[in-house]
Backbone as a printed PyTorch tensor [residue, N CA C, xyz], in Angstrom:
tensor([[[ 19.6540, -22.8910,  13.9440],
         [ 20.4660, -22.1670,  12.9970],
         [ 21.4570, -23.0870,  12.2860]],

        [[ 22.0420, -24.0170,  13.0750],
         [ 22.9970, -24.9400,  12.4680],
         [ 22.2960, -25.8950,  11.5110]],

        [[ 21.0930, -26.2520,  11.8150],
         [ 20.3270, -27.1540,  10.9770],
         [ 20.0590, -26.5200,   9.6010]],

        [[ 19.7390, -25.2550,   9.5780],
         [ 19.4810, -24.5300,   8.3450],
         [ 20.7440, -24.4400,   7.4810]],

        [[ 21.8850, -24.2220,   8.1050],
         [ 23.1690, -24.1450,   7.4090],
         [ 23.5560, -25.4890,   6.8020]],

        [[ 23.3110, -26.5710,   7.4880],
         [ 23.6310, -27.9100,   6.9900],
         [ 22.7520, -28.2560,   5.7890]],

        [[ 21.5090, -27.8290,   5.8250],
         [ 20.5940, -28.0910,   4.7120],
         [ 21.0590, -27.3580,   3.4500]],

        [[ 21.5520, -26.1200,   3.5840],
         [ 22.0690, -25.3630,   2.4400],
         [ 23.2960, -26.0440,   1.8320]],

        [[ 24.1500, -26.5920,   2.6490],
         [ 25.3360, -27.2920,   2.1570],
         [ 24.9380, -28.5000,   1.3310]],

        [[ 23.9390, -29.2290,   1.7770],
         [ 23.4670, -30.3900,   1.0230],
         [ 22.8530, -29.9680,  -0.3110]],

        [[ 22.1190, -28.8470,  -0.3110],
         [ 21.5230, -28.3490,  -1.5470],
         [ 22.5980, -27.9420,  -2.5500]],

        [[ 23.6670, -27.3320,  -2.0740],
         [ 24.7650, -26.9440,  -2.9740],
         [ 25.3940, -28.1750,  -3.6030]],

        [[ 25.5380, -29.2230,  -2.8570],
         [ 26.0880, -30.4610,  -3.3860],
         [ 25.1670, -31.0810,  -4.4230]],

        [[ 23.8780, -30.9920,  -4.1880],
         [ 22.8980, -31.5340,  -5.1370],
         [ 22.9240, -30.7520,  -6.4470]],

        [[ 23.0750, -29.4580,  -6.3660],
         [ 23.1570, -28.6250,  -7.5620],
         [ 24.3990, -28.9830,  -8.3700]],

        [[ 25.5110, -29.2070,  -7.7050],
         [ 26.7470, -29.5800,  -8.3980],
         [ 26.6070, -30.9300,  -9.0930]],

        [[ 25.9460, -31.8740,  -8.4610],
         [ 25.7360, -33.2000,  -9.0640],
         [ 24.8130, -33.0820, -10.2700]],

        [[ 23.7310, -32.3170, -10.1380],
         [ 22.8220, -32.1220, -11.2720],
         [ 23.5390, -31.4710, -12.4480]],

        [[ 24.3610, -30.4810, -12.1650],
         [ 25.1260, -29.8100, -13.2140],
         [ 26.0760, -30.7950, -13.8950]],

        [[ 26.7360, -31.6260, -13.1290],
         [ 27.6610, -32.6150, -13.6800],
         [ 26.9300, -33.6330, -14.5540]],

        [[ 25.6950, -33.9410, -14.2430],
         [ 24.9180, -34.8690, -15.0500],
         [ 24.4070, -34.2300, -16.3440]],

        [[ 24.0490, -32.9720, -16.2960],
         [ 23.4550, -32.2840, -17.4410],
         [ 24.5180, -31.7300, -18.4040]],

        [[ 25.6840, -31.3800, -17.9070],
         [ 26.7160, -30.7490, -18.7370],
         [ 27.0970, -31.5670, -19.9740]],

        [[ 27.3650, -32.8620, -19.8910],
         [ 27.7120, -33.6060, -21.1190],
         [ 26.6090, -33.5690, -22.1720]],

        [[ 25.3570, -33.6210, -21.7370],
         [ 24.2580, -33.5530, -22.6970],
         [ 24.1890, -32.1880, -23.3740]],

        [[ 24.3700, -31.1490, -22.5980],
         [ 24.3600, -29.8000, -23.1700],
         [ 25.5240, -29.5880, -24.1330]],

        [[ 26.6930, -30.1050, -23.7850],
         [ 27.8610, -29.9640, -24.6600],
         [ 27.6620, -30.7460, -25.9610]],

        [[ 27.1140, -31.9540, -25.8670],
         [ 26.8370, -32.7440, -27.0700],
         [ 25.8310, -32.0200, -27.9650]],

        [[ 24.8050, -31.4390, -27.3610],
         [ 23.8140, -30.6820, -28.1160],
         [ 24.4500, -29.4710, -28.7820]],

        [[ 25.2840, -28.7580, -28.0680],
         [ 25.9550, -27.5830, -28.6140],
         [ 26.8760, -27.9520, -29.7790]],

        [[ 27.6750, -28.9760, -29.6090],
         [ 28.5760, -29.4090, -30.6850],
         [ 27.7740, -29.8810, -31.8950]],

        [[ 26.6810, -30.5880, -31.6680],
         [ 25.8240, -31.0280, -32.7650],
         [ 25.2190, -29.8660, -33.5290]],

        [[ 24.7760, -28.8430, -32.8120],
         [ 24.2020, -27.6630, -33.4580],
         [ 25.2590, -26.9390, -34.2880]],

        [[ 26.4450, -26.7650, -33.7360],
         [ 27.5220, -26.0770, -34.4620],
         [ 27.9300, -26.8710, -35.7010]],

        [[ 28.0970, -28.1800, -35.5660],
         [ 28.4970, -29.0060, -36.6990],
         [ 27.4370, -29.0080, -37.7910]],

        [[ 26.1850, -29.1160, -37.4110],
         [ 25.1040, -29.0740, -38.3910],
         [ 25.0580, -27.7070, -39.0830]],

        [[ 25.2820, -26.6490, -38.3390],
         [ 25.3320, -25.3110, -38.9280],
         [ 26.4650, -25.1670, -39.9350]],

        [[ 27.6180, -25.7310, -39.6250],
         [ 28.7380, -25.6940, -40.5720],
         [ 28.4220, -26.5120, -41.8190]],

        [[ 27.7560, -27.6430, -41.6420],
         [ 27.3440, -28.4440, -42.7990],
         [ 26.3450, -27.6910, -43.6660]],

        [[ 25.4010, -27.0160, -43.0360],
         [ 24.4250, -26.2380, -43.7890],
         [ 25.0900, -25.0600, -44.5000]],

        [[ 26.1200, -24.5000, -43.8980],
         [ 26.8890, -23.4510, -44.5570],
         [ 27.5100, -23.9830, -45.8440]],

        [[ 27.9840, -25.2200, -45.8250],
         [ 28.5270, -25.8280, -47.0370],
         [ 27.4480, -25.9840, -48.1060]],

        [[ 26.2480, -26.3650, -47.6960],
         [ 25.1390, -26.4930, -48.6350],
         [ 24.8590, -25.1500, -49.3020]],

        [[ 24.7810, -24.0990, -48.5020],
         [ 24.5160, -22.7680, -49.0470],
         [ 25.6520, -22.2830, -49.9340]],

        [[ 26.8940, -22.5770, -49.5320],
         [ 28.0500, -22.1690, -50.3300],
         [ 28.0770, -22.8340, -51.6920]],

        [[ 27.7500, -24.1090, -51.7460],
         [ 27.7240, -24.8210, -53.0210],
         [ 26.5720, -24.3200, -53.8810]],

        [[ 25.4010, -24.1350, -53.2980],
         [ 24.2510, -23.6250, -54.0540],
         [ 24.5600, -22.2560, -54.6410]],

        [[ 25.1770, -21.3990, -53.8590],
         [ 25.5260, -20.0610, -54.3230],
         [ 26.5870, -20.1310, -55.4250]],

        [[ 27.5900, -20.9750, -55.2470],
         [ 28.6450, -21.1050, -56.2510],
         [ 28.1300, -21.6460, -57.5670]],

        [[ 27.2520, -22.6300, -57.5260],
         [ 26.6860, -23.2000, -58.7510],
         [ 25.8380, -22.1610, -59.4700]],

        [[ 25.0400, -21.4300, -58.7250],
         [ 24.1990, -20.3870, -59.3280],
         [ 25.0530, -19.2850, -59.9530]],

        [[ 26.0680, -18.8320, -59.2190],
         [ 26.9460, -17.7890, -59.7550],
         [ 27.7800, -18.3000, -60.9340]],

        [[ 28.1730, -19.5820, -60.8850],
         [ 28.9070, -20.1730, -62.0030],
         [ 28.0620, -20.2060, -63.2670]],

        [[ 26.7810, -20.5310, -63.1330],
         [ 25.8800, -20.5330, -64.2860],
         [ 25.7040, -19.1220, -64.8320]],

        [[ 25.5980, -18.1490, -63.9500],
         [ 25.5020, -16.7450, -64.4110],
         [ 26.7690, -16.3180, -65.1380]],

        [[ 27.9200, -16.7110, -64.5820],
         [ 29.1900, -16.3780, -65.2250],
         [ 29.2660, -17.0240, -66.6050]],

        [[ 28.8970, -18.3060, -66.6890],
         [ 28.9260, -19.0110, -67.9690],
         [ 27.9830, -18.4080, -68.9860]],

        [[ 26.8720, -17.8490, -68.5180],
         [ 25.8960, -17.2460, -69.4200],
         [ 26.4170, -15.9730, -70.0730]],

        [[ 27.4050, -15.3420, -69.4710],
         [ 27.9240, -14.0800, -70.0110],
         [ 29.3250, -14.2030, -70.6080]],

        [[ 29.8880, -15.4150, -70.5980],
         [ 31.2360, -15.6290, -71.1200],
         [ 31.1590, -16.1180, -72.5570]],

        [[ 32.0140, -15.5930, -73.4080],
         [ 32.0390, -16.0300, -74.8040],
         [ 32.4090, -17.5040, -74.8880]],

        [[ 31.6770, -18.2350, -75.7380],
         [ 31.9860, -19.6520, -75.8940],
         [ 33.2460, -19.7900, -76.7530]],

        [[ 34.0170, -20.7940, -76.4500],
         [ 35.2520, -21.0830, -77.1650],
         [ 35.8460, -22.3530, -76.6170]],

        [[ 37.0380, -22.6590, -77.0300],
         [ 37.6410, -23.9340, -76.6380],
         [ 37.8980, -24.0420, -75.1430]],

        [[ 38.0740, -22.9190, -74.4530],
         [ 38.3370, -22.9760, -73.0070],
         [ 37.1220, -22.5600, -72.1830]],

        [[ 35.9430, -22.4640, -72.8150],
         [ 34.7520, -22.0130, -72.1140],
         [ 34.4460, -22.8820, -70.9010]],

        [[ 34.3870, -24.1930, -71.0930],
         [ 33.9970, -25.1030, -70.0140],
         [ 34.9770, -25.0430, -68.8450]],

        [[ 36.2690, -25.0630, -69.1290],
         [ 37.2420, -25.0330, -68.0350],
         [ 37.2290, -23.6860, -67.3150]],

        [[ 37.0030, -22.6050, -68.0510],
         [ 36.9170, -21.2800, -67.4200],
         [ 35.7090, -21.1970, -66.4940]],

        [[ 34.5700, -21.6670, -66.9560],
         [ 33.3480, -21.6230, -66.1380],
         [ 33.4930, -22.5410, -64.9300]],

        [[ 34.0930, -23.7030, -65.1240],
         [ 34.2830, -24.6370, -64.0160],
         [ 35.2010, -24.0370, -62.9550]],

        [[ 36.2910, -23.4370, -63.3770],
         [ 37.2240, -22.7980, -62.4470],
         [ 36.5540, -21.6540, -61.7000]],

        [[ 35.7830, -20.8600, -62.4130],
         [ 35.0920, -19.7360, -61.7830],
         [ 34.0170, -20.2240, -60.8110]],

        [[ 33.3380, -21.3000, -61.1440],
         [ 32.3220, -21.8660, -60.2430],
         [ 32.9660, -22.3100, -58.9400]],

        [[ 34.1070, -22.9800, -59.0360],
         [ 34.8170, -23.4270, -57.8370],
         [ 35.2470, -22.2280, -56.9980]],

        [[ 35.7150, -21.1840, -57.6610],
         [ 36.1520, -19.9800, -56.9350],
         [ 34.9720, -19.2660, -56.2740]],

        [[ 33.7960, -19.3440, -56.8750],
         [ 32.6280, -18.6250, -56.3670],
         [ 31.8520, -19.3760, -55.2960]],

        [[ 32.2610, -20.5810, -54.9370],
         [ 31.5370, -21.3200, -53.9030],
         [ 31.7200, -20.7180, -52.5230]],

        [[ 32.6950, -19.9090, -52.3140],
         [ 33.0440, -19.2690, -51.0310],
         [ 33.4420, -20.2770, -49.9650]],

        [[ 33.6060, -21.5360, -50.3390],
         [ 34.0050, -22.5530, -49.3740],
         [ 35.5080, -22.7850, -49.3690]],

        [[ 36.1660, -22.4970, -50.4800],
         [ 37.6090, -22.6770, -50.5640],
         [ 38.3040, -21.4170, -50.0460]],

        [[ 38.6330, -21.4390, -48.7750],
         [ 39.2570, -20.2990, -48.1170],
         [ 40.7790, -20.4610, -48.1960]],

        [[ 41.5050, -19.4180, -48.6220],
         [ 42.9680, -19.5300, -48.6830],
         [ 43.5600, -19.9060, -47.3290]],

        [[ 44.4940, -20.8460, -47.3550],
         [ 45.1470, -21.2810, -46.1330],
         [ 44.4330, -22.4170, -45.4220]],

        [[ 43.3100, -22.8820, -45.9690],
         [ 42.5440, -23.9760, -45.3780],
         [ 42.4280, -25.1080, -46.3950]],

        [[ 42.0750, -26.3070, -45.9560],
         [ 41.9100, -27.4130, -46.9040],
         [ 40.8400, -27.1040, -47.9540]],

        [[ 41.0420, -27.6120, -49.1550],
         [ 40.1060, -27.3880, -50.2550],
         [ 38.8250, -28.1810, -49.9890]],

        [[ 37.6820, -27.5140, -50.0990],
         [ 36.3870, -28.1530, -49.8790],
         [ 35.7950, -28.6100, -51.2070]],

        [[ 35.8390, -27.7350, -52.2200],
         [ 35.2960, -28.0410, -53.5440],
         [ 36.4550, -28.1020, -54.5270]],

        [[ 36.5530, -29.2260, -55.2480],
         [ 37.6310, -29.3560, -56.2300],
         [ 37.0730, -29.6320, -57.6210]],

        [[ 37.9670, -29.8490, -58.5650],
         [ 37.6260, -30.0060, -59.9750],
         [ 36.7300, -31.2190, -60.2450]],

        [[ 36.8470, -32.2680, -59.4450],
         [ 36.0490, -33.4720, -59.6700],
         [ 34.6130, -33.3300, -59.1440]],

        [[ 34.3170, -32.2660, -58.4430],
         [ 33.0040, -32.1020, -57.8270],
         [ 32.0650, -31.1930, -58.6150]],

        [[ 32.5590, -30.5990, -59.7150],
         [ 31.7660, -29.6300, -60.4740],
         [ 31.7280, -30.0360, -61.9420]],

        [[ 30.5520, -29.9100, -62.5550],
         [ 30.3830, -30.1820, -63.9820],
         [ 29.7040, -28.9880, -64.6500]],

        [[ 30.0510, -28.7740, -65.9230],
         [ 29.5330, -27.6360, -66.6730],
         [ 29.1990, -28.0920, -68.0960]],

        [[ 28.1020, -27.5790, -68.6440],
         [ 27.7450, -27.8410, -70.0380],
         [ 27.1280, -26.5930, -70.6540]],

        [[ 27.4010, -26.4050, -71.9440],
         [ 26.6740, -25.4300, -72.7420],
         [ 25.8170, -26.2670, -73.6750]],

        [[ 24.4980, -26.1180, -73.5770],
         [ 23.5570, -26.9960, -74.2640],
         [ 22.6600, -26.1780, -75.1720]],

        [[ 22.4200, -26.7230, -76.3860],
         [ 21.4160, -26.1390, -77.2680],
         [ 20.1560, -26.9710, -77.0840]],

        [[ 19.0780, -26.3400, -76.6200],
         [ 17.8390, -27.0690, -76.3110],
         [ 17.3190, -27.7790, -77.5580]],

        [[ 16.7780, -28.9690, -77.4010],
         [ 16.4230, -29.6050, -76.1580],
         [ 17.5810, -30.3410, -75.4720]],

        [[ 18.5440, -30.9140, -76.2190],
         [ 19.5580, -31.7120, -75.5160],
         [ 20.8870, -31.8390, -76.2550]],

        [[ 21.2390, -30.9230, -77.1480],
         [ 22.4920, -31.0190, -77.8790],
         [ 23.5960, -30.3370, -77.0760]],

        [[ 24.5670, -31.1170, -76.6060],
         [ 25.6670, -30.5710, -75.8100],
         [ 26.6810, -29.9280, -76.7490]],

        [[ 26.9160, -28.6360, -76.5750],
         [ 27.8570, -27.8950, -77.4080],
         [ 29.2440, -27.9200, -76.7740]],

        [[ 29.3390, -27.5730, -75.4930],
         [ 30.6150, -27.5880, -74.7680],
         [ 30.4560, -28.3770, -73.4780]],

        [[ 30.9230, -29.6090, -73.4540],
         [ 30.8780, -30.3520, -72.1910],
         [ 32.1460, -30.0980, -71.3860]],

        [[ 32.0520, -30.2480, -70.0860],
         [ 33.2630, -30.2180, -69.2670],
         [ 33.6250, -31.6560, -68.9450]],

        [[ 34.8720, -31.8630, -68.5740],
         [ 35.2420, -33.2040, -68.1290],
         [ 34.5400, -33.4220, -66.7900]],

        [[ 33.6710, -34.4010, -66.7630],
         [ 32.8150, -34.5880, -65.5970],
         [ 32.8990, -36.0220, -65.1100]],

        [[ 33.1870, -36.1820, -63.8300],
         [ 33.2720, -37.5220, -63.2560],
         [ 32.1300, -37.8140, -62.2910]],

        [[ 31.1300, -36.9420, -62.2570],
         [ 30.0040, -37.1470, -61.3420],
         [ 29.0130, -38.1510, -61.9160]],

        [[ 28.4310, -38.9400, -61.0360],
         [ 27.4130, -39.9030, -61.4510],
         [ 26.0630, -39.2260, -61.6640]],

        [[ 25.8910, -38.0430, -61.0930],
         [ 24.6250, -37.3240, -61.2110],
         [ 24.4470, -36.8040, -62.6300]],

        [[ 23.2640, -36.9790, -63.1590],
         [ 22.9490, -36.4770, -64.5010],
         [ 22.8480, -34.9580, -64.4670]],

        [[ 23.0660, -34.3110, -65.6170],
         [ 22.9310, -32.8480, -65.6550],
         [ 21.5000, -32.4090, -65.3730]],

        [[ 21.3320, -31.1440, -65.0060],
         [ 19.9800, -30.6480, -64.7590],
         [ 19.1240, -30.7690, -66.0180]],

        [[ 17.8470, -30.9750, -65.8220],
         [ 16.9410, -31.0740, -66.9690],
         [ 16.6890, -29.6810, -67.5410]],

        [[ 16.3950, -29.6480, -68.8270],
         [ 16.0590, -28.3850, -69.4800],
         [ 14.6790, -27.9490, -68.9890]],

        [[ 14.5550, -26.7010, -68.5400],
         [ 13.2510, -26.2360, -68.0400],
         [ 12.1720, -26.3220, -69.1110]],

        [[ 10.9540, -26.5470, -68.6970],
         [  9.8430, -26.6030, -69.6480],
         [  9.6070, -25.2150, -70.2300]],

        [[  9.1780, -25.1860, -71.4570],
         [  8.8860, -23.9160, -72.1090],
         [ 10.0690, -23.3020, -72.8370]],

        [[ 11.2460, -23.9310, -72.7780],
         [ 12.4110, -23.4120, -73.4900],
         [ 12.2940, -23.8250, -74.9520]],

        [[ 12.4340, -22.8780, -75.8480],
         [ 12.3070, -23.1500, -77.2750],
         [ 13.4960, -23.9470, -77.7800]],

        [[ 13.2590, -24.8130, -78.7550],
         [ 14.3430, -25.5720, -79.3730],
         [ 15.3440, -24.6020, -79.9930]],

        [[ 16.6110, -24.9020, -79.8310],
         [ 17.6700, -24.0450, -80.3620],
         [ 18.1650, -22.9980, -79.3800]],

        [[ 17.4880, -22.8560, -78.2390],
         [ 17.9230, -21.9100, -77.2100],
         [ 19.1480, -22.4650, -76.5030]],

        [[ 20.1240, -21.6160, -76.2740],
         [ 21.3590, -22.0520, -75.6090],
         [ 21.2280, -21.8680, -74.0990]],

        [[ 21.6310, -22.9050, -73.3690],
         [ 21.5510, -22.9030, -71.9130],
         [ 22.8850, -23.2970, -71.2980]],

        [[ 23.1830, -22.7100, -70.1630],
         [ 24.3550, -23.0840, -69.3750],
         [ 23.8470, -23.9420, -68.2160]],

        [[ 24.4370, -25.1380, -68.0840],
         [ 24.0660, -26.0330, -66.9880],
         [ 25.2950, -26.2660, -66.1170]],

        [[ 25.1270, -26.0270, -64.8280],
         [ 26.2090, -26.2360, -63.8600],
         [ 25.6440, -27.0510, -62.7130]],

        [[ 26.3530, -28.0900, -62.3170],
         [ 25.9350, -28.8840, -61.1710],
         [ 27.1420, -29.3760, -60.4030]],

        [[ 26.9220, -29.6460, -59.1170],
         [ 28.0320, -30.0340, -58.2380],
         [ 27.5480, -31.0050, -57.1720]],

        [[ 28.4830, -31.8030, -56.6820],
         [ 28.2570, -32.7170, -55.5580],
         [ 29.4430, -32.5910, -54.6210]],

        [[ 29.1700, -32.3410, -53.3390],
         [ 30.2590, -32.3300, -52.3650],
         [ 29.8550, -33.1240, -51.1330]],

        [[ 30.8120, -33.8100, -50.5220],
         [ 30.5070, -34.4940, -49.2630],
         [ 30.5450, -33.4940, -48.1090]],

        [[ 29.6410, -33.6580, -47.1620],
         [ 29.5900, -32.7820, -45.9940],
         [ 29.6860, -33.6600, -44.7480]],

        [[ 30.6890, -33.4030, -43.9090],
         [ 30.8540, -34.1570, -42.6710],
         [ 30.0110, -33.5340, -41.5670]],

        [[ 29.1790, -34.3600, -40.9380],
         [ 28.3890, -33.9300, -39.7880],
         [ 28.7520, -34.8370, -38.6290]],

        [[ 29.2440, -34.2510, -37.5340],
         [ 29.6860, -35.0090, -36.3700],
         [ 28.6120, -34.9380, -35.2930]],

        [[ 28.1090, -36.0960, -34.8920],
         [ 27.0730, -36.1650, -33.8580],
         [ 27.6510, -36.4870, -32.4840]],

        [[ 28.9230, -36.2680, -32.2830],
         [ 29.6630, -36.4760, -31.0410],
         [ 29.4960, -37.9010, -30.5330]],

        [[ 28.5690, -38.1320, -29.6420],
         [ 28.4040, -39.4500, -29.0350],
         [ 27.7690, -40.4730, -29.9770]],

        [[ 27.0750, -40.0160, -30.9900],
         [ 26.3620, -40.9100, -31.8930],
         [ 27.1400, -41.2180, -33.1690]],

        [[ 28.3470, -40.7170, -33.3080],
         [ 29.1450, -40.9460, -34.5120],
         [ 29.0510, -39.7830, -35.4740]],

        [[ 29.3310, -40.0490, -36.7450],
         [ 29.2540, -38.9830, -37.7390],
         [ 28.6830, -39.5270, -39.0440]],

        [[ 28.2220, -38.6120, -39.8840],
         [ 27.6590, -38.9560, -41.1860],
         [ 28.2950, -38.0750, -42.2340]],

        [[ 28.3560, -38.5780, -43.4590],
         [ 28.9090, -37.8030, -44.5660],
         [ 27.9280, -37.8560, -45.7380]],

        [[ 26.8530, -37.0740, -45.6690],
         [ 25.9320, -37.0360, -46.8090],
         [ 26.5370, -36.2490, -47.9650]],

        [[ 26.0460, -36.5120, -49.1610],
         [ 26.4930, -35.7910, -50.3480],
         [ 25.4760, -34.7100, -50.6790]],

        [[ 25.9660, -33.4880, -50.8240],
         [ 25.1150, -32.3590, -51.1840],
         [ 25.1700, -32.1980, -52.6960]],

        [[ 24.0040, -32.1760, -53.3350],
         [ 23.9140, -32.0310, -54.7870],
         [ 23.1450, -30.7490, -55.0890]],

        [[ 23.7450, -29.8860, -55.8730],
         [ 23.0890, -28.6410, -56.2800],
         [ 23.2920, -28.4350, -57.7750]],

        [[ 22.3090, -27.7880, -58.4070],
         [ 22.3920, -27.5530, -59.8460],
         [ 21.7390, -26.2280, -60.2070]],

        [[ 22.1330, -25.7150, -61.3700],
         [ 21.5740, -24.4510, -61.8360],
         [ 21.5820, -24.4250, -63.3650]],

        [[ 20.5970, -23.7700, -63.9380],
         [ 20.4990, -23.5990, -65.3850],
         [ 20.3010, -22.1150, -65.6480]],

        [[ 21.0750, -21.5800, -66.5970],
         [ 20.9420, -20.1610, -66.9660],
         [ 20.8410, -20.0350, -68.4800]],

        [[ 20.1530, -19.0380, -68.9460],
         [ 20.0180, -18.7530, -70.3690],
         [ 21.3160, -18.1440, -70.8630]],

        [[ 21.8980, -18.7120, -71.9150],
         [ 23.1510, -18.1950, -72.4760],
         [ 22.8570, -16.8640, -73.1580]],

        [[ 23.5250, -15.8040, -72.7260],
         [ 23.2030, -14.4560, -73.1700],
         [ 24.0760, -13.9310, -74.3060]],

        [[ 24.9710, -14.7530, -74.8210],
         [ 25.8810, -14.3060, -75.8660],
         [ 25.4280, -14.6910, -77.2590]],

        [[ 24.1380, -14.8870, -77.4350],
         [ 23.6010, -15.2400, -78.7610],
         [ 23.6170, -16.7310, -78.9720]],

        [[ 24.0810, -17.1390, -80.1510],
         [ 24.0900, -18.5690, -80.4820],
         [ 25.3080, -19.2360, -79.8780]],

        [[ 25.1590, -20.5070, -79.5950],
         [ 26.2650, -21.2120, -78.9760],
         [ 26.9820, -22.0680, -79.9740]]])
């Protein structure tokens, strides 16, 4: 009987050692999954904001403040800039253009991005007005034990300008 009890005590100790060995790996995996999920949320937020910004620009009357209004609305629609938290998307990360196809820029926004504007879709007739919105944001991904990476997320959208001629 005593022999059986001693064997159980040793097994409990072995389980504790195995748990202590596996726990750091599980925690690193969990933190990596959460961080990657937050990064992917940023990707979706920027894609959604750019798409909604292009839709907003397509329905807004063109004028001297058209580009800045659409740019401001695009930033607001990204859903990443939460009040009371650090700004994720700012003015330098978003560009806006109102273009008369094939490539005449009617209203450019002040743009500091190195990325070129989205291409005009095939099949668009010359003289058609298009709203082009694109953005680049850095996304921090922390790999815990392996360090971290900061890839740049680039998203773009083109919408047909619905207010007639531009």
